[in-house]
Structure formats: structure tokens, C-alpha cells
One Martini backbone bead per residue (centre of mass of N, CA, C, O) as a GRO file, in nm:
protein
  431
    1MET     BB    1  -1.963   2.831  -2.577
    2SER     BB    2  -2.171   2.826  -2.340
    3GLU     BB    3  -2.206   2.839  -2.010
    4ALA     BB    4  -2.392   2.593  -1.984
    5GLU     BB    5  -2.209   2.404  -2.154
    6ALA     BB    6  -1.957   2.435  -1.987
    7ALA     BB    7  -2.081   2.322  -1.714
    8ALA     BB    8  -2.166   2.047  -1.837
    9SER     BB    9  -1.877   1.957  -1.912
   10GLN     BB   10  -1.757   1.980  -1.636
   11ASN     BB   11  -1.953   1.789  -1.483
   12LYS     BB   12  -1.858   1.539  -1.659
   13VAL     BB   13  -1.564   1.536  -1.567
   14TYR     BB   14  -1.629   1.500  -1.265
   15ALA     BB   15  -1.772   1.242  -1.293
   16VAL     BB   16  -1.564   1.065  -1.426
   17ARG     BB   17  -1.337   1.100  -1.211
   18HIS     BB   18  -1.501   1.004  -0.959
   19TYR     BB   19  -1.570   0.721  -1.066
   20ALA     BB   20  -1.289   0.628  -1.113
   21LEU     BB   21  -1.186   0.654  -0.821
   22GLY     BB   22  -1.408   0.477  -0.693
   23VAL     BB   23  -1.316   0.213  -0.835
   24LEU     BB   24  -1.015   0.217  -0.751
   25VAL     BB   25  -1.072   0.185  -0.457
   26VAL     BB   26  -1.205  -0.094  -0.476
   27VAL     BB   27  -0.969  -0.237  -0.599
   28TYR     BB   28  -0.764  -0.169  -0.365
   29THR     BB   29  -0.930  -0.319  -0.154
   30PHE     BB   30  -0.892  -0.599  -0.290
   31ASN     BB   31  -0.595  -0.599  -0.283
   32PHE     BB   32  -0.574  -0.602   0.045
   33ILE     BB   33  -0.745  -0.841   0.107
   34ASP     BB   34  -0.568  -1.053  -0.056
   35ARG     BB   35  -0.289  -0.970   0.087
   36GLN     BB   36  -0.377  -0.953   0.424
   37ILE     BB   37  -0.544  -1.209   0.519
   38LEU     BB   38  -0.303  -1.377   0.632
   39SER     BB   39  -0.260  -1.255   0.912
   40ILE     BB   40  -0.531  -1.383   1.058
   41LEU     BB   41  -0.422  -1.699   0.955
   42MET     BB   42  -0.137  -1.777   1.055
   43GLU     BB   43  -0.196  -1.960   1.314
   44SER     BB   44  -0.357  -2.172   1.173
   45ILE     BB   45  -0.141  -2.250   0.953
   46LYS     BB   46   0.078  -2.331   1.160
   47LEU     BB   47  -0.077  -2.567   1.288
   48GLU     BB   48  -0.142  -2.732   1.034
   49LEU     BB   49   0.158  -2.712   0.872
   50GLY     BB   50   0.410  -2.656   1.066
   51LEU     BB   51   0.526  -2.361   1.097
   52SER     BB   52   0.735  -2.101   1.117
   53ASP     BB   53   0.780  -1.777   1.150
   54GLN     BB   54   0.970  -1.749   0.915
   55ALA     BB   55   0.787  -1.875   0.703
   56LEU     BB   56   0.551  -1.685   0.744
   57GLY     BB   57   0.714  -1.428   0.675
   58PHE     BB   58   0.765  -1.513   0.386
   59LEU     BB   59   0.466  -1.532   0.292
   60ALA     BB   60   0.412  -1.227   0.361
   61GLY     BB   61   0.657  -1.135   0.196
   62PHE     BB   62   0.858  -1.247  -0.047
   63ALA     BB   63   0.658  -1.430  -0.204
   64PHE     BB   64   0.517  -1.166  -0.288
   65ALA     BB   65   0.719  -0.918  -0.340
   66ALA     BB   66   0.921  -1.007  -0.552
   67PHE     BB   67   0.713  -1.027  -0.789
   68TYR     BB   68   0.568  -0.758  -0.748
   69ALA     BB   69   0.818  -0.580  -0.795
   70VAL     BB   70   0.952  -0.694  -1.056
   71LEU     BB   71   0.698  -0.685  -1.249
   72GLY     BB   72   0.628  -0.387  -1.229
   73MET     BB   73   0.816  -0.290  -1.462
   74PRO     BB   74   0.691  -0.414  -1.728
   75ILE     BB   75   0.403  -0.317  -1.657
   76ALA     BB   76   0.471  -0.008  -1.659
   77LEU     BB   77   0.545   0.003  -1.950
   78TRP     BB   78   0.268  -0.068  -2.045
   79ALA     BB   79   0.124   0.174  -1.904
   80ASP     BB   80   0.295   0.395  -2.093
   81ARG     BB   81   0.168   0.260  -2.375
   82GLY     BB   82  -0.113   0.154  -2.286
   83ASN     BB   83  -0.399   0.021  -2.148
   84ARG     BB   84  -0.483   0.061  -1.827
   85ARG     BB   85  -0.758  -0.061  -1.774
   86ASN     BB   86  -0.700  -0.348  -1.892
   87LEU     BB   87  -0.474  -0.411  -1.692
   88ILE     BB   88  -0.634  -0.396  -1.433
   89SER     BB   89  -0.839  -0.615  -1.498
   90LEU     BB   90  -0.636  -0.856  -1.546
   91ALA     BB   91  -0.497  -0.840  -1.264
   92LEU     BB   92  -0.748  -0.885  -1.087
   93ALA     BB   93  -0.818  -1.172  -1.198
   94ILE     BB   94  -0.550  -1.312  -1.112
   95TRP     BB   95  -0.544  -1.251  -0.798
   96SER     BB   96  -0.819  -1.386  -0.741
   97VAL     BB   97  -0.753  -1.673  -0.820
   98MET     BB   98  -0.497  -1.700  -0.632
   99THR     BB   99  -0.657  -1.662  -0.371
  100ALA     BB  100  -0.838  -1.913  -0.387
  101LEU     BB  101  -0.607  -2.127  -0.419
  102SER     BB  102  -0.487  -2.101  -0.127
  103GLY     BB  103  -0.717  -2.298  -0.008
  104LEU     BB  104  -0.555  -2.566  -0.146
  105ALA     BB  105  -0.333  -2.595   0.040
  106GLN     BB  106  -0.085  -2.856   0.172
  107ASN     BB  107   0.164  -2.661   0.186
  108PHE     BB  108   0.423  -2.446   0.165
  109THR     BB  109   0.460  -2.453  -0.152
  110HIS     BB  110   0.162  -2.397  -0.231
  111LEU     BB  111   0.136  -2.123  -0.084
  112ALA     BB  112   0.378  -1.985  -0.222
  113LEU     BB  113   0.263  -1.996  -0.511
  114ALA     BB  114   0.003  -1.843  -0.458
  115ARG     BB  115   0.147  -1.581  -0.357
  116ILE     BB  116   0.291  -1.527  -0.619
  117GLY     BB  117   0.036  -1.496  -0.791
  118VAL     BB  118  -0.066  -1.244  -0.632
  119GLY     BB  119   0.181  -1.069  -0.699
  120ILE     BB  120   0.157  -1.070  -1.009
  121GLY     BB  121  -0.126  -0.935  -1.019
  122GLU     BB  122  -0.070  -0.679  -0.831
  123ALA     BB  123   0.141  -0.541  -1.018
  124GLY     BB  124  -0.121  -0.426  -1.209
  125CYS     BB  125  -0.228  -0.170  -1.036
  126SER     BB  126  -0.075   0.104  -0.939
  127PRO     BB  127   0.068   0.218  -1.186
  128PRO     BB  128  -0.204   0.270  -1.365
  129ALA     BB  129  -0.357   0.416  -1.143
  130HIS     BB  130  -0.174   0.663  -1.100
  131SER     BB  131  -0.178   0.755  -1.386
  132LEU     BB  132  -0.480   0.801  -1.412
  133ILE     BB  133  -0.514   1.011  -1.182
  134SER     BB  134  -0.302   1.214  -1.291
  135ASP     BB  135  -0.505   1.266  -1.555
  136TYR     BB  136  -0.758   1.368  -1.370
  137TYR     BB  137  -0.555   1.522  -1.167
  138PRO     BB  138  -0.412   1.787  -1.054
  139PRO     BB  139  -0.146   1.869  -0.862
  140ASP     BB  140  -0.330   2.026  -0.626
  141GLN     BB  141  -0.506   1.725  -0.610
  142ARG     BB  142  -0.329   1.462  -0.595
  143ALA     BB  143  -0.286   1.381  -0.295
  144THR     BB  144  -0.590   1.354  -0.237
  145ALA     BB  145  -0.662   1.145  -0.457
  146LEU     BB  146  -0.450   0.938  -0.347
  147GLY     BB  147  -0.560   0.929  -0.072
  148ILE     BB  148  -0.831   0.801  -0.148
  149TYR     BB  149  -0.714   0.552  -0.292
  150SER     BB  150  -0.543   0.463  -0.020
  151ILE     BB  151  -0.797   0.371   0.143
  152GLY     BB  152  -0.791   0.076   0.045
  153ILE     BB  153  -0.598  -0.028   0.256
  154PRO     BB  154  -0.777  -0.007   0.528
  155LEU     BB  155  -1.015  -0.144   0.408
  156GLY     BB  156  -0.890  -0.411   0.325
  157VAL     BB  157  -0.783  -0.490   0.609
  158MET     BB  158  -1.050  -0.474   0.751
  159PHE     BB  159  -1.210  -0.686   0.579
  160GLY     BB  160  -1.013  -0.913   0.605
  161LEU     BB  161  -1.038  -0.933   0.914
  162PHE     BB  162  -1.333  -0.982   0.934
  163VAL     BB  163  -1.367  -1.224   0.745
  164GLY     BB  164  -1.125  -1.403   0.838
  165GLY     BB  165  -1.196  -1.429   1.139
  166TRP     BB  166  -1.481  -1.557   1.102
  167ILE     BB  167  -1.431  -1.784   0.909
  168ASN     BB  168  -1.202  -1.927   1.072
  169GLU     BB  169  -1.394  -1.994   1.316
  170ALA     BB  170  -1.635  -2.142   1.143
  171PHE     BB  171  -1.453  -2.293   0.876
  172GLY     BB  172  -1.178  -2.191   0.814
  173TRP     BB  173  -0.896  -2.069   0.627
  174ARG     BB  174  -0.976  -2.161   0.341
  175TYR     BB  175  -1.251  -2.016   0.301
  176ALA     BB  176  -1.145  -1.731   0.313
  177PHE     BB  177  -1.007  -1.732   0.031
  178PHE     BB  178  -1.260  -1.784  -0.137
  179VAL     BB  179  -1.440  -1.541  -0.052
  180VAL     BB  180  -1.229  -1.314  -0.148
  181GLY     BB  181  -1.163  -1.394  -0.451
  182VAL     BB  182  -1.416  -1.423  -0.638
  183PRO     BB  183  -1.539  -1.124  -0.654
  184GLY     BB  184  -1.306  -0.999  -0.837
  185LEU     BB  185  -1.419  -1.092  -1.115
  186VAL     BB  186  -1.653  -0.891  -1.126
  187LEU     BB  187  -1.479  -0.627  -1.100
  188ALA     BB  188  -1.317  -0.675  -1.367
  189ALA     BB  189  -1.552  -0.638  -1.550
  190LEU     BB  190  -1.631  -0.346  -1.459
  191VAL     BB  191  -1.377  -0.210  -1.552
  192ARG     BB  192  -1.370  -0.280  -1.846
  193LEU     BB  193  -1.677  -0.155  -1.911
  194THR     BB  194  -1.661   0.157  -1.746
  195LEU     BB  195  -1.399   0.256  -1.775
  196GLN     BB  196  -1.190   0.532  -1.858
  197GLU     BB  197  -0.956   0.652  -2.088
  198PRO     BB  198  -0.741   0.896  -2.067
  199PRO     BB  199  -0.559   1.134  -2.164
  200ARG     BB  200  -0.251   1.226  -2.156
  201GLY     BB  201  -0.234   1.522  -1.960
  202LEU     BB  202  -0.518   1.636  -1.902
  203SER     BB  203  -0.482   1.793  -1.615
  204GLU     BB  204  -0.235   1.989  -1.762
  205ASN     BB  205  -0.243   2.049  -2.065
  206ARG     BB  206  -0.079   1.798  -2.179
  207SER     BB  207   0.131   1.628  -2.400
  208ALA     BB  208   0.216   1.265  -2.529
  209GLU     BB  209   0.363   1.226  -2.818
  210ASP     BB  210   0.589   1.097  -2.728
  211ALA     BB  211   0.776   0.853  -2.656
  212ALA     BB  212   0.857   0.642  -2.443
  213PRO     BB  213   1.102   0.594  -2.233
  214ALA     BB  214   1.335   0.430  -2.133
  215PHE     BB  215   1.394   0.278  -1.847
  216ILE     BB  216   1.694   0.378  -1.790
  217GLU     BB  217   1.606   0.677  -1.819
  218THR     BB  218   1.419   0.695  -1.577
  219VAL     BB  219   1.635   0.611  -1.368
  220ARG     BB  220   1.823   0.847  -1.421
  221PHE     BB  221   1.623   1.069  -1.348
  222LEU     BB  222   1.574   0.990  -1.055
  223VAL     BB  223   1.862   0.971  -0.919
  224ARG     BB  224   1.889   1.296  -0.987
  225ARG     BB  225   1.670   1.306  -0.745
  226PRO     BB  226   1.681   1.356  -0.413
  227ALA     BB  227   1.382   1.348  -0.340
  228PHE     BB  228   1.332   1.061  -0.444
  229LEU     BB  229   1.533   0.908  -0.264
  230HIS     BB  230   1.391   0.986   0.001
  231ILE     BB  231   1.111   0.884  -0.064
  232ALA     BB  232   1.190   0.583  -0.109
  233PHE     BB  233   1.328   0.528   0.181
  234GLY     BB  234   1.108   0.626   0.354
  235GLY     BB  235   0.883   0.436   0.241
  236ALA     BB  236   1.031   0.174   0.304
  237LEU     BB  237   1.057   0.201   0.609
  238ALA     BB  238   0.756   0.242   0.663
  239ALA     BB  239   0.679  -0.042   0.536
  240PHE     BB  240   0.851  -0.220   0.712
  241VAL     BB  241   0.683  -0.159   0.965
  242GLY     BB  242   0.383  -0.178   0.864
  243TYR     BB  243   0.374  -0.466   0.742
  244GLY     BB  244   0.480  -0.610   0.986
  245VAL     BB  245   0.247  -0.534   1.171
  246ILE     BB  246   0.006  -0.629   1.007
  247SER     BB  247   0.102  -0.929   1.001
  248TRP     BB  248   0.168  -0.968   1.343
  249PHE     BB  249  -0.050  -0.840   1.537
  250PRO     BB  250  -0.255  -1.077   1.562
  251THR     BB  251  -0.058  -1.272   1.681
  252PHE     BB  252   0.018  -1.118   1.928
  253LEU     BB  253  -0.278  -1.117   2.045
  254ILE     BB  254  -0.281  -1.428   2.086
  255ARG     BB  255  -0.022  -1.476   2.251
  256SER     BB  256  -0.024  -1.224   2.476
  257HIS     BB  257  -0.381  -1.204   2.494
  258ALA     BB  258  -0.575  -1.443   2.408
  259MET     BB  259  -0.716  -1.382   2.141
  260LYS     BB  260  -0.957  -1.395   1.900
  261THR     BB  261  -1.014  -1.363   1.566
  262THR     BB  262  -1.287  -1.226   1.584
  263GLU     BB  263  -1.192  -0.995   1.780
  264ILE     BB  264  -0.954  -0.903   1.606
  265GLY     BB  265  -1.114  -0.835   1.350
  266LEU     BB  266  -1.279  -0.614   1.468
  267TRP     BB  267  -1.080  -0.416   1.625
  268PHE     BB  268  -0.843  -0.401   1.419
  269GLY     BB  269  -1.018  -0.341   1.176
  270LEU     BB  270  -1.115  -0.064   1.278
  271ILE     BB  271  -0.844   0.068   1.311
  272MET     BB  272  -0.752   0.032   1.013
  273GLY     BB  273  -1.008   0.175   0.884
  274ILE     BB  274  -1.032   0.441   1.038
  275PRO     BB  275  -0.757   0.570   1.129
  276GLY     BB  276  -0.619   0.477   0.864
  277GLY     BB  277  -0.793   0.641   0.671
  278VAL     BB  278  -0.763   0.917   0.789
  279GLY     BB  279  -0.451   0.931   0.765
  280ILE     BB  280  -0.439   0.920   0.456
  281PHE     BB  281  -0.622   1.162   0.388
  282LEU     BB  282  -0.485   1.380   0.584
  283GLY     BB  283  -0.199   1.361   0.454
  284GLY     BB  284  -0.296   1.467   0.176
  285TYR     BB  285  -0.441   1.722   0.258
  286LEU     BB  286  -0.209   1.861   0.414
  287ALA     BB  287   0.001   1.854   0.184
  288ASP     BB  288  -0.169   2.045  -0.007
  289LYS     BB  289  -0.207   2.282   0.186
  290PHE     BB  290   0.099   2.338   0.275
  291GLY     BB  291   0.243   2.294  -0.010
  292ALA     BB  292   0.128   2.547  -0.154
  293ALA     BB  293   0.321   2.742   0.017
  294ASP     BB  294   0.529   2.491   0.085
  295PRO     BB  295   0.685   2.219  -0.062
  296ARG     BB  296   0.810   2.088   0.194
  297TRP     BB  297   0.530   1.991   0.321
  298TYR     BB  298   0.471   1.746   0.153
  299LEU     BB  299   0.689   1.586   0.357
  300TRP     BB  300   0.682   1.702   0.648
  301THR     BB  301   0.418   1.582   0.746
  302ALA     BB  302   0.539   1.289   0.757
  303ALA     BB  303   0.761   1.345   0.958
  304VAL     BB  304   0.609   1.434   1.196
  305ALA     BB  305   0.420   1.195   1.234
  306SER     BB  306   0.638   0.977   1.271
  307ILE     BB  307   0.753   1.095   1.546
  308VAL     BB  308   0.478   1.118   1.710
  309ALA     BB  309   0.436   0.801   1.709
  310LEU     BB  310   0.639   0.648   1.876
  311PRO     BB  311   0.539   0.634   2.180
  312PHE     BB  312   0.266   0.493   2.112
  313GLY     BB  313   0.400   0.232   2.006
  314ALA     BB  314   0.548   0.149   2.265
  315ALA     BB  315   0.293   0.129   2.447
  316THR     BB  316   0.143  -0.107   2.308
  317TYR     BB  317   0.369  -0.334   2.408
  318LEU     BB  318   0.343  -0.264   2.738
  319LEU     BB  319   0.061  -0.337   2.771
  320SER     BB  320  -0.165  -0.565   2.928
  321ASN     BB  321  -0.414  -0.447   2.800
  322PRO     BB  322  -0.565  -0.506   2.498
  323TYR     BB  323  -0.762  -0.249   2.482
  324TRP     BB  324  -0.550  -0.034   2.535
  325ALA     BB  325  -0.358  -0.115   2.305
  326LEU     BB  326  -0.558  -0.065   2.080
  327ALA     BB  327  -0.622   0.232   2.142
  328VAL     BB  328  -0.325   0.342   2.115
  329PHE     BB  329  -0.277   0.226   1.822
  330SER     BB  330  -0.448   0.438   1.667
  331ILE     BB  331  -0.238   0.659   1.651
  332PRO     BB  332  -0.002   0.529   1.477
  333ILE     BB  333  -0.194   0.454   1.247
  334LEU     BB  334  -0.262   0.726   1.163
  335LEU     BB  335   0.023   0.862   1.129
  336SER     BB  336   0.177   0.636   0.956
  337ASN     BB  337  -0.018   0.721   0.689
  338PHE     BB  338   0.081   1.015   0.575
  339TRP     BB  339   0.279   0.910   0.337
  340GLN     BB  340   0.126   0.778   0.097
  341ALA     BB  341   0.010   1.004  -0.088
  342THR     BB  342   0.259   1.210  -0.116
  343VAL     BB  343   0.470   1.015  -0.237
  344PHE     BB  344   0.309   0.950  -0.501
  345ALA     BB  345   0.248   1.233  -0.592
  346GLN     BB  346   0.551   1.340  -0.616
  347THR     BB  347   0.642   1.131  -0.820
  348GLN     BB  348   0.448   1.221  -1.049
  349SER     BB  349   0.557   1.534  -1.045
  350LEU     BB  350   0.874   1.462  -1.114
  351VAL     BB  351   0.765   1.353  -1.392
  352GLN     BB  352   0.702   1.261  -1.690
  353LEU     BB  353   0.425   1.140  -1.855
  354ARG     BB  354   0.577   0.856  -1.971
  355MET     BB  355   0.703   0.787  -1.654
  356ARG     BB  356   0.477   0.719  -1.435
  357GLY     BB  357   0.462   0.413  -1.423
  358VAL     BB  358   0.763   0.351  -1.373
  359ALA     BB  359   0.798   0.532  -1.123
  360CYS     BB  360   0.603   0.374  -0.953
  361ALA     BB  361   0.749   0.098  -0.985
  362ILE     BB  362   1.014   0.180  -0.851
  363LEU     BB  363   0.893   0.270  -0.583
  364LEU     BB  364   0.759  -0.004  -0.523
  365PHE     BB  365   1.019  -0.178  -0.530
  366VAL     BB  366   1.155  -0.042  -0.282
  367ILE     BB  367   0.922  -0.077  -0.077
  368ASN     BB  368   0.869  -0.389  -0.111
  369ILE     BB  369   1.138  -0.514  -0.067
  370ILE     BB  370   1.186  -0.377   0.217
  371GLY     BB  371   0.905  -0.387   0.334
  372LEU     BB  372   0.720  -0.640   0.239
  373GLY     BB  373   0.954  -0.845   0.235
  374ALA     BB  374   1.132  -0.791   0.505
  375GLY     BB  375   0.955  -0.720   0.743
  376PRO     BB  376   0.796  -0.984   0.827
  377TRP     BB  377   1.053  -1.170   0.812
  378MET     BB  378   1.234  -1.024   1.033
  379ILE     BB  379   1.027  -1.036   1.267
  380GLY     BB  380   1.024  -1.353   1.266
  381ILE     BB  381   1.332  -1.396   1.316
  382LEU     BB  382   1.341  -1.230   1.587
  383SER     BB  383   1.135  -1.406   1.732
  384ASP     BB  384   1.295  -1.671   1.730
  385LEU     BB  385   1.547  -1.562   1.877
  386LEU     BB  386   1.366  -1.469   2.140
  387ALA     BB  387   1.212  -1.729   2.245
  388PRO     BB  388   1.422  -1.845   2.465
  389TYR     BB  389   1.363  -1.572   2.651
  390TYR     BB  390   1.023  -1.495   2.600
  391GLY     BB  391   0.854  -1.668   2.431
  392ALA     BB  392   0.546  -1.555   2.347
  393ASP     BB  393   0.687  -1.251   2.385
  394SER     BB  394   0.875  -1.223   2.134
  395LEU     BB  395   0.688  -1.052   1.942
  396ARG     BB  396   0.665  -0.799   2.112
  397TRP     BB  397   0.971  -0.720   2.090
  398SER     BB  398   1.008  -0.724   1.789
  399LEU     BB  399   0.797  -0.496   1.727
  400MET     BB  400   0.927  -0.278   1.909
  401ILE     BB  401   1.202  -0.249   1.770
  402PHE     BB  402   1.095  -0.179   1.478
  403SER     BB  403   0.926   0.085   1.551
  404ALA     BB  404   1.187   0.273   1.598
  405LEU     BB  405   1.224   0.353   1.279
  406GLY     BB  406   1.065   0.626   1.264
  407LEU     BB  407   1.304   0.819   1.279
  408TRP     BB  408   1.423   0.756   0.999
  409VAL     BB  409   1.178   0.831   0.839
  410GLY     BB  410   1.174   1.132   0.921
  411TYR     BB  411   1.439   1.209   0.784
  412HIS     BB  412   1.372   1.160   0.486
  413PHE     BB  413   1.136   1.352   0.465
  414TYR     BB  414   1.284   1.606   0.544
  415ALA     BB  415   1.506   1.593   0.320
  416GLY     BB  416   1.314   1.582   0.081
  417GLY     BB  417   1.183   1.856   0.119
  418ASN     BB  418   1.433   2.029   0.068
  419HIS     BB  419   1.445   1.932  -0.260
  420LEU     BB  420   1.173   1.952  -0.411
  421ALA     BB  421   1.153   2.229  -0.554
  422ALA     BB  422   1.396   2.187  -0.741
  423ASP     BB  423   1.289   1.925  -0.881
  424LEU     BB  424   1.017   2.036  -0.994
  425ALA     BB  425   1.163   2.267  -1.176
  426ARG     BB  426   1.303   2.003  -1.349
  427VAL     BB  427   1.096   1.799  -1.512
  428ASP     BB  428   1.194   1.864  -1.831
  429GLU     BB  429   1.472   1.763  -1.758
  430LEU     BB  430   1.731   1.520  -1.885
  431ASP     BB  431   2.044   1.602  -1.834
   0.00000   0.00000   0.00000
């Protein structure tokens, strides 16, 4: 092959991988629009359906997370054995339909069932997407690539807040679910028709000719890696705080600062989208940059960011001016997202090729049961317990108490970094 032909071939590879990553970012954006739009609508739903904070916390947390996390396991087995592109397309169609159906709910049970449906669909997104990205991008670019993919989180939250806040004020909360759910069906068709399924191991010039290992074999493999255990629990605690805050912060602004949903959707959405997106990308980029010289920094970057964010998080809930509170809050939003990309990148690097989907699902199970499931629910429970003493400000103190867990998060990422190099060196060992 001539130099010109080799260059053309390489450019084609770059184009295919960048297109795939771009499409997956859009898919993940829709994932979080449909997942998190509930947060801007909770106060309106509470007033119409007569729900408690605990019930709302359950809808934002376990009603979604339990099925999302548990079904992620069998879906990940499919991802390690079958066509990942088709799985993502089907999953996207399911969660889009269930989001739209949320707008028809007449009571708590209806809404809970719709949220369960959204969770079932979204369980088929990240495990196959992480596996695809890991086959497109080599290990030294993986945290950056997964950081770009994870920008779908703040973008999804931002657009969900924008759209949800405006439509809620203009037409009511039910229409907000319809508007964000239906376009996902068009995106599902685009994924199915245009995304390419790469050979497994493409980015590392490795082959995956062996059959995928049994689920329990992958579990045994991971629990014998101390780095993974710290990654999983550090990520779970970070998600516990993060999902709790995302779910309840708009309601806190309504109750403690009397802001309207249109205003919250604009300002909180911008904070989640811009500092949040920068934090996810910067966390992945810095992890790749410093981790190339010393693997411990793949996780230490997240440890440092988590601890530095603590005083700014506390100040957010103590300020009396809502605009100053939002401005200060942009700092912990940026720093608290450092963990996202590198946690998933290192999990993919720690396992064998046909373990990647299941490894991602196991990590997501721990993160989502503890973080997404318990985080919003526990903050709601504590808010109800504090209400007799603090009234409308009970949510302010509930959020502040839980944000202090950032110190524990930092410990796990620091400890995980200490074990990472040794565990990466024995990725081909089945023990």
C-alpha cells in the first residue's frame, strides 16, 4: 500500500470513529434529557398529584434505577455477544416511548410504571456504547473519548431543564414529557441505519475469538481487582451526591428562593451544560495527560477535584441570594464531574475484550443502585424529617448534609489510584 493509500485509509478510520462518537454523544444526551427532565417538573407534579418528597424521590431514584441497574446485566451479556449498534437503537426507541407515556400518568402508580419503562430502555445504552468506543479508541485516548461521550450528561440535563422549564410554565408538565420523548424515535432509526459495528479489539490490534466468559467469571475477575472496587464505590458515592443534587436542586431554588421554572431552567441548565460539560471533558483529558506518566493520576485527578469542590458546595446552600448561589455552584458542578470519564475508561482497560459490556454493567449497577436509586430518595426522606424544624428550608439542609460526602469520594479515588498500575498489568490473567 502506498503512503497516499495508507493516509486515505487512516483518514477513513478517523472519520468513522469520530462520526460514531458524535452520534453516541447525541444518544447519551437524549438519555439524560429523558432521565432528568423529571427534576424540573417535580414541584408541579407534587401539586397536581399530591405527592410527598419521599414519593418524588422514589420516582426520581429507585423507580428508575432498580430496573435500569438490574436489567443492565443481561443486556450487557447481549452487548458482549451480539450487535451493539442494534441494541442501542432498540433501547433508545423503548425509553423514548416510555418518556412520552409519562405525560399520560394520572397518579403515582402510572408515573412509577412509566419511569420503570424508561429505566428498562436506558439500561441498553451505556454498556454497548462504552464497548463500541473502546473498540474505536486506543487506551491512551480512551478517557478523553469517554469524556466526550459523557458530555451527553450535562447537555441532556441542560436541554431537559431548558425545555422542561419553559413547557411546564407555558403548557404544563405533561406536554414536557411528550416533547422530549417523541424525537428519540427518529434518532433510533438514524443509529440503526448509519452507525458501524467495529470488530472487537480493533483499537488495540487484539482479537476476541474466544467466547465471552460467563457472567460470574467476570464478577470474580473484577472483585479480585482492588482498583475496580475503589472505582465502583467512589463512583457510587459521587453519583449518590450528584444525582441527588440534580434531582432536587431545582425544587430547592423554588422553595428557598421562590424562583420560577423558566428561570431555573435557563440558569441551572446553563450551569449543568457548560461547567458540567467542561468538567467531564477536562477530567478525562487531564486523566489521560497525567496518567500517561503515572497511572495513579488516572484516578487521583478525580480525588483532588472532589475534595476541592467541598467548600464551594457548602457555600451554595448558605448564600441568601439565588444568583450568587448559582454562580458559586458552577465550581462544584465542574469539579464533581471529573470522575465520570476516567472511571469508565479504567474499567474498560482493566478487563478482557469480551468482558467489557458486562464490566460496564456491573459498574453501572453499583453506581446506580447506590447513587441514582438511593441518592434522590434519601435526600427526599431527610427533607421530610427536617421539615418540622426548618419548614421550606428543610431541603436546603438536606442537600448540604449529603454534599459533605465528597470527602469519602476522594478517599476511594485516591486508594484506587494506588492499586491501578498493578491491576492493569494483569489484565490477561484469569487468576
